[in-house]
N, C-alpha and C positions, 0 to 999 in steps of 0.2 A: 487354380483357387486364386481368386482375385481377393486384394488384402480389404481387411475392416472398414466400410467404410468408400472402398473402391469397388465392391461388388455392384454400386448403384452408382457409381460415377457419371457414367452415360448419363441417365436421369438429373443427376446433380449439376450436370455441365450444360445441360438444356436449359434448366431451370434457370442459370446464369444467362444465359443470353437474355432468354426472354424477358428474363429483369431489365435488359438494359432499357424496353421499352416501357416497362411500367415502375422503374424506380421511384416513381414520385405514389403510388400504390404501396409503401412499404410502411402501416402505422404502426409496426412492433420494432422498429428501429429506426423511427424518427429523429432522436435525437444522438444521431452519430456523431463522432469526434467528442462528444463530453463524458467516455469515461477515462479511468479503468473507474470498474466498480468495487466494490467488498461483497462478498457473497459468504451466507450461513449455508451450512451443507449438513443436511439429515440423512442419516444412514436409510439405504432405500433396497428395495426389490423388486423383482417383477413381480405383479400380482399373481395371484393363485390362480392356474387354469392356462396362464399365458405362455405363448410360446419362448422359453429361455434363448439365453445368446446362443447361436452356434458355437463348438466345439475346434473348431479348426480357423475360427477370423482371425487373421493377423492386420496389422496396420505398420505403415512406413512412419514413421515417427523425425523430426529435426530441428530441434534445438538449441540452446546457446552450448549445453556440452559434450557437443563433438559431431562427429559424422550421424547422417543419416543411419538407421538403423529399425529392425525390423523388428517389430513385440508382438506376442501373445495375446489377445483379448481375453479377457475371462468375463465374471459375471458383473453387472451392474450392481456396484456398491452404496452409492449416495446418489444425492439429488443436490445443488446449490441452489439459492436462490438470490437474488442482488437484492443488498439488507441496508439499510440505516441506521449506522452505527451512533448513539446517541443525536437523535436528530441530523446526523449528515445528511448530506442530499444523495438519491439515489439519479446517477443518471439514465441507465438506461433498463425499465423496469419490468421489461416484456423479455430480455436476454438470459435464459437461465444455462445452469449445467449441467449435464448429467456425466455420472462417474466410473470408469467402466477399470476394473481392476486391471494390471497388467502382468507382464513378465517378459523378459528375454527371449525372443525364438532361440531355438535348437542351432547354435553355428555362430552367432552372434559373440562378439569379443565381450568379455567379461567387466560387468560393471568397476568403476574403481572409483573407491570414498572421495572424495572432494571436499574442501572445506572453503564456505564461502564468508562475507560479511554480508548481511542485510541490514535494510532499514525499514520501517515501517513505524506506521502508528504506535504501535505497542514499545519500539525502541528501538538501539539498532546494537548488534550481535553477531556473533562468530558460532556459522552452523559447518555441523558435517551431514552431505547428502551421504546416504549409506546404501540407496539401492531401487530400481524404478518400482514404481506402487500404484500410481492412476493417470487414466487418459481421462481429460475433460473436453465433451464436444460440447457445442453452444447447441440451445433448444429452446422454442416455445414451449409453454406449460399451462396446461386447464386443471382446476381442480374438477373431482370426477373422473368419469371414464371416456367421457366424449373427446375424441383427438383434436387439438385448435389447429388452426393452418398451420402450414407450414411456411418458415419466410419467405418471403418473395423473391430475397437476394441475400446471399450471404452475410450474416452482420461482420464478419471479421474480415471482411472488404476495410473495413474500418480500423485505425491502428489503436483504439483504445479496445478495441473486443478480441479475446483471443481465444484459440483451442488451447490446450498447457496438458504438459509432460508430468508430470509431479513424481518428485522424488520424497523416499522418508528421512528425518533431517531430526537430528538430537543437536545438542549444545556442543561446541567445537570443546576438545580436549584443553583445560587450560581457564575456558572462558566463566566470564562470573557465573556465579546458578542464576536461574530464572526468577524473577519473581513478577509475582503477577497481578497486571494492572487492575485498578477498580475494576470491578462488574460492569460491562457495557448494557446499558438498554440497547437491545436490536429488535428493529421490525421489518416484518417483512411480509410476504403473501399467507404463511401459516400464522405469523404473531402477529397480526394486525395491528393488537392496542400496544406490543410491544411488551419485550421481556427479558426482564436481567437474567444473564447468565454468565456461571464462573469460567474465567480462564485460567486452564491449568498447566500448561507445557506446550512448547512447539511439535507438530507435527512433521510437516510438510514443508518442502518449497516447491513450486510448478512455476515450470519455465514456459513460456509463449512458445508454441510448436506448430511448424508445418507440418500437417498430416496428411499421408499421398496425395501431396503435392496442391492442395487446395488452397494455402494461403500463401503461396510464394515470397520468402522475405520475412515471415512471423518469427523467424529463429533469430531474429537480432532487435527485437523490438522490447524497451526497456520497462516491458508493464507486469513484471512478476509478480508472482503472488506468496506470501508467508503464511501458513496454515497454523491456528492453533487449537489444540482441543478443551472442548467443551462440556460441562454440567449445569445442571438446573441446580440454585441455592437448595438448601434444606426445607421442608414444611413447603414446596411449590409445587402443585399441579404439575401430575404427570403430564407429558405430551401426549395426545390422542393422534393415534396414528390416521394418517392420511392419506386418500386415494387422489393419484393427480394423473393427468393425461400427457406425457408429450411427443414430438411429434420434429425430430430432426430429421432435415430435410434429406439428409445421406444414409439416413439408415430410416430401419424399420420405424413405425410408428411404435409406442410401449405404453401399458398401462403398469405405473408404479402406487407400492405403497412404503410410503415416507416413515419412519417407525421411531423415530427418536434424533434430538439437535446433537450434533457430532463434533463439528468445526468452525469455525469462524477463520474465512480465509481473506488477509488484508493484499490490496497493493504495495508491492515493495518496491525498492530501488534492485534492477535486476545488475548484483554485480559483475566485474569481467569475470569470464571462467577461467580456472587454473586447475593443472592436472592435481598441484600441491600447491597449498600456502601456509607459509612456515610464518606468522605476524610475529613482529619482535616484540619480546615480553615485555613487559613493565609492571609496575609494583602492585599495580591494581588487577594483573592477570592480562589475558589477549586484548591486546588495543582495538576499538572498534569507534567509528568516526561517534562526534561529540554534534550532536542536533542543534540546529540554531536555527530559530523563527521571530519573523515582523508578528505583534500581535495582532488580534482581528477587531482589538477595543481599541480607540482614542480616550487621551484622558488631556487636558487641562492641566498646568504647569505646578498646581499645589496635591501632590501624592504621600509627605512625608518622605521624601529624599530618596536614599537607594533602598532602604529598609522597605519602605512601600511601593517601589519599582519591583525590587526580587519578590516581594509578594505576589505583586500582579502577575509574573511571568509563574509562577509555582501554583496559583490556582488556573490559570490557564493551559500550561500543559496539564493538567490533572484533568483538567474537564474533556481534554482531547485524549486524555488516555495514554500520554508519553510517560514513563516512569524517571524517575530520575531524578537531582537536582537540578533546576535551573535559575538564573542570576540576569540581572538587567544589565546590557551593555550602557551604563548610567554612571555618572562623575559628578560628586558634591568636593569642596575643596576635603583635602587631604582623605578622598576615597574615591579611586575608581578600579575599572576590570581590573589593571597592572596590579595592583594588590589584593583585591577581592577577590579575583578569577584563579582555581586554577590552570596554569599556563598549559596546554594539553601536546605534547607530544603525538598527538595523530591529529588528522586528518578532523574537521570542523565541515559539516555537511548541513545539509535545507533536509528537513523531513522526509522528504522526497528522494533524498538521497545522491542529491546534486552536489560536489563539493563546494565549499565555500572558499577551502585554504586548506594547506595541507599540516598548517600544526599552528600555535601560536608566532611562531615568529614569521612565518608568511602573512597570518592573519591582519600583524601589526607591519606590514611593510608598507603600507597606503595605497595597496592593490590587489583587490579581490580576483577571484576565479570565474566570481558567480556572485549577480546582488544577490542580498539578502532580500528577493521578493514573495515569499511563501510564509504565511501563517501558520499557524500551530497544525492548524484542519488538513493541511494542507492545500487549501486555496490560492490562488496567484494573488499579490496585492500590485499594483499598477502605481508607477513612481507616487510614495506618500512621503512626507515628512517622518522624523522620528527624533522625540527626546532623545538627546547623549551627554551635553556638554563634556564630551571626551575627543581629547587627539587621536589620530591614527596610532599612536602607540597606545594607549589605551588610559590616558592619564588624563587628568582632571583639566577643564578650560573652562573659561566664564567668557562668558557670565551665564548664570546655572537656574534663573528663579529663583533665587535667596536657598539656596541648598534646596529647591524643588520643595517649597513650601508655599509658594506663593501664584496663586492664578489673575494673578493685575494684567490689567493692558498696558502698565507704564512700565514693568519690568520683561527682560529679554531672559532667551537661552541658548544656546547654539545644538542646531538639528543637522542630523542627517537624514538622508534620502535614499529610500529603496530602489532606485532607478537605477543607482551609479554602482559602478565596480571602483573609481578613483576613490582618493580620500573622502571623496565629499560623500560617502556612504555612512563616514560619522562627524563628518566637518564640512556643514555646505551653505549655512544661511544661518540667521537669529531673528529666528521670531519672536512677535509678544504672548505673554505666558496665558493670555486667557485665550489660546486655541487649545484645541485639541489635537493632539497625535501622538502615535504611537510609541512602542519603546521596541528595543532589540531585544530577545532574551537566550542565551546559550548555557546548554546542559554543562555542568560541573564535573 
């Protein structure tokens, strides 16, 4: 018996060869290299009267958690649409995911629980992965029961698009309790006008996977997903069951019925895999990275000093559904990060998980591991000036726009630059206070 997705591999490979000649005719994936997207997943099942998934189907899955292993593929359990969260952009609106329940094939080595550090738009946390749960495969989708045309080329050839192996996940022992973020407004192919949904807990971590050898090297891609359970707010209209058709180029076309929103899966940093992780305890619990971002907005030099800057960081973090307390890397006379910040003994990381510094000491040694060039939404920021009036050690430096209360062109302040990893990240030039610059924000 050929594995699942392998039973039609010949047809798939033929399609791949043909796609070389017709690559310009693939509208469904015209936005390649723009991912990764977030996904809103719905409980789903094969429509009544349609052929069920065969009982003896298998797949060979290779991901970051170890050697390739064979899994038994069960029923379709969910359908996932690319989703806009609070107005965020969707890169590839035509690439959807089908979720198949899986379990390890008889004779495979038992899955050993692993602890993982994850960082996504809802926060950084330590999770324990407990068991394989599902396999996500890419598919086009159409409302109704008429199948859409299959992708002319496998979209996972782009590193921003993946098949995923998903694992049940829960907070690691000793980790801080889960604090739900503000309810996001989600807009997708079903909720075209947007719908606010409540986030209740972490459910899964999904690793990019090479399935049956279709996407060699996918297991090394840094594009994991962290999934969160959802529910409708009270007094909200019940979701209307929706019939859709899918047409994965490597499995039989399906007609599905989506019955209710279930999970939101967010792009996350892919942590380094380990068999066991034993973080060094700290007074606040299991240490996780402190997130750092540069603001997506800019302001002139009059914003009421450090209190005004801290408020801007808090507001932008909240709007981006980043939980926790954020303060600005900014100084006025007698008040700077060295005294106002909690000096972390854990890493500082961008919201996409990229490590900036290993701890406070590393942060303040005039050299960063990576420039702070990602804003609160995860968007890249090319070399931009940032108000700081702060030394590399986190201490006040002048000038400072009169304590950052002046937007006069006759006054100046020290700024850093998002394109630098040297001490210039915080102390690079002295522009006029009537210019609009960004701020750096650090989780405490």
